[in-house]
N, C-alpha and C positions, 0 to 999 in steps of 0.2 A: 272099357274105353279104348278106342283104337289109337295107337301111338302114331305120330307123324312119321317118324323114323325109328326103326329098331334094328340093331345089329346084334347077332347072337354068335359068339365064337368065331369071329371073322379072322381068317388067316389069308395071307397072300405071300407067295414066294416067287421070286424070279430066278429060276434055276436052283442053285444051292443056297442062294441068299433069301432068308426069311425076313420079310420086311414088316409084316403084321403077325403078331404071335397070339392071337386069340382075343379080339376086342369085343367087349359088350357095351353097348351104348343105347340109351333111349332118349329120344327127343319128342317132346310133347307139342301138340298143336299151339302155335303162338310163341313158342320158346325160341330164345337165341342161345345157342350153345357154341362157345368159342373153344377152339382146339389150339393149344400152344405147345411149344417144345422146340428143342434144337433142330437144326438142319439134319436130315437123314433119319429123323425119328419115326417116319412113316405117315406123317400128317396128310400130305397130299395124296398119297396112295390110298389112305382111308377114304378120302373124299371121292376119289376116282372109282373106288369099289362100290360106293353107295349108288352111283348111277351106271355102274357096270361099264365105264370106260376101260376099267381093269376088271377082269373076271376073277372073283375070289377063288383061292385055292380050296378053301373049306369055309363052312359057316353059312349063315343065312342073313339076307337083307330084306327087310319089309318096309314098304312105304305105304302108309295109310292102310295097313292090313294086307296088301298084296305083296306076295313074296316074289321079289325080282330074281331070286336065285333059283326059283322053281324051273325045272327043265321045260315046262309047258308054257311058261309066262310069255305074253306078248311084250317083249322088251321095249319096243318103240312106243306102245301105248302107255306102259308104266313109266317110262322115262319122261313122258310129256308132263308129268306131275312135278318134275324136278327142273328148276332153273339152275344154270351153272355159270359162274363168272370166274375166269381164269386170271392168273397173274398177267399174262400177256392178253391183249384185248381181242385178238383173233377177229378183227373186222376185215371185210373184203375191201381191199384198196381200191378196186375198180368200180365199186358201188357208192352211191351217195349215202349219207347217214340214214335218210328215210328209207332207202332200199335195203340197207343193212338190217333195219329193224322190221321190215315187212317180208322179207324173202322167205323166212321159215314159216311165218304165219300163212302165207300163201301156198307154199309147197307142202308143208306138214299138216296144217290144220285146214287147208283148202278154203281159207277165207277169201271172199271177194276183194278185189284191189282197193275199193274205196273204204271198206270196213277195216281192212288191215292198216291202211294209212291213218284212219281216224284213231285207232288204238295206238299205233306207233307215235302219233303226235301227242296223244294224251300222256304217254309214258316218257316221251322226250321232255315234255313240259314238266312232268313230276321230278325228273332228275336235273332239270335246269339247263337243257341244251336245245330247246325247241327251235331257237333261232339258227341253229347249225344244220337244220334238216337237209338243206340242198348242197351243203359242202361235202368234201370227201375226207376220209380219215386223215390223210397226210396234212390237211389244213387245220387239224385240231391238236390241241395239247394232249399229253398223255392222260391227264385227269379227265378231260372232255371225252377222249375215246373210251375211257373205262366207264363213264357215266352212260355213253351210248350202249356199251355192252350190257350194262344193267337194264337199260330200257328194253333192249332186244330180249333179254331173258324174261323180264316182266310181261312182255307182250304175248308170251306163250301161255299165260295164265297159270303159273306154276303154283302148287300147293306148298312147295318147300323151295327155298333158295339156298344153293350151295356156293360159298365164296372161298376160292383158293388163293390166299394171300393177295387180295385185290389191290393193295396199295404198294406192293413190294417193288414194282417196276416204275413207280412214280417219283418225281422230284419232290423233296420234302414239302415245298409250299403248296403242292397240289393234292396232298394226301387228305387234307381237311374237307375238301369238297366231296370227295368219294365217301369218306366216313360219315359225312353229314347226311348223304342220301341213304346210307345203310341205317343210320339212327332213325331217320324218318320212316323207313320201312318197318323197323322194329316197333316204333310207336303205333304204326297202323296194324300191328298184329301179325306181320309175316313171320312164318316159321323159318329160321335161318340156322345153318350149320356153317360156321365161319372158321377157317384156318387163318390165323392172324399172328403178327408179331407186335401188333399195336396194343400194348398192355392197358393203356388208359381206356381205349374203346372196350376191351374185354371187361374191365372193371366196371365201367359205367353202363354198358348196354347189355352185357351177357346176363342171362338168367343162371347159367352154369358154365364152368370152365373145366376143360379136360386137359391135364398135362401128360403129354406122351414122351417117352424116351425109349429108344432101341425097340420099337414095335410093340410096346406095352403101354396101357394106361397106368401111370404111376399114381396119379391122384386126380380126383374129381370132386366137384361140389360147387357151392355158390362162390362168386368171385371174391367176396369178402374173406372166405376161408382160404381158397387156393392161392390167391395173389397176395392178399394182405397178411395171412397167418398160415403159410403152408406148413403141412405136418411132416412131409418127407424131405429128407436131406437133399436128394437130387433136385426136387422142386426148388428148394431154398437157393441152391447153388445156381441153378439156371436163372431164376429171377434176379439174384444179386448181379449177375453178369449183364443181364438185359436192361436192368433199371439203373445201373451205374456205368454207362459206357465210357465216361471220362476217365474212370478209374482204370479201365482197360487200356485206353489210349496212353495213359501215363506209364503203365507197365510195358507196353510195346515200345515206347520211346526210350525207356531206361537202358543204359549200357548193359550188354549181356556179359 
């Protein structure tokens, strides 16, 4: 069976700083794998190495059996199988919502204008912002912009969706709409690799959870194990801090 994503011995250094220290990961077709961990643990770098936005220092990346790290690979062709949604929405401010969702279809996939627009509208409908098609990003809330970014990625017909903390830049009341879209995609069988700090989402939607710290996978397994009954002390410490933020607030407010 061909894995949707497979990482073998993945290393990434920036100069003397080793950010990823040998990551092994397998994502099966239709799985949702959530990556959690403290800031600076290498989560976003991991995701960026999967689609070669960052070139791994060592190791191999496979997507549906094709090795993206092979020196002879057609990176553009391989990358088309991967949709990416970033923390920031990365929409073109001078283009309408519809044009934001059609531009890559037309330029990269060479789709005719009408076909690209039909696919764009279908995906804007799916994420609940079809009525915003003629508006510009500045006229939308952050949550609406992020849903447009998801529609843009979906319109490229990816086999795997990569999400890099897609709700971290949103006001709290807008987070639910984006997570709702991601839940819907998971229910439809989309393969997803999600870097997130939304523990409830990881617990409810994830098939597997990966806890990273200091460039290493410390613990991985089903959400019920990793989040609800972590085995490693570092995982327990991280989850205690994340799941009990009021306790941290009280500590910070206490006289020093």
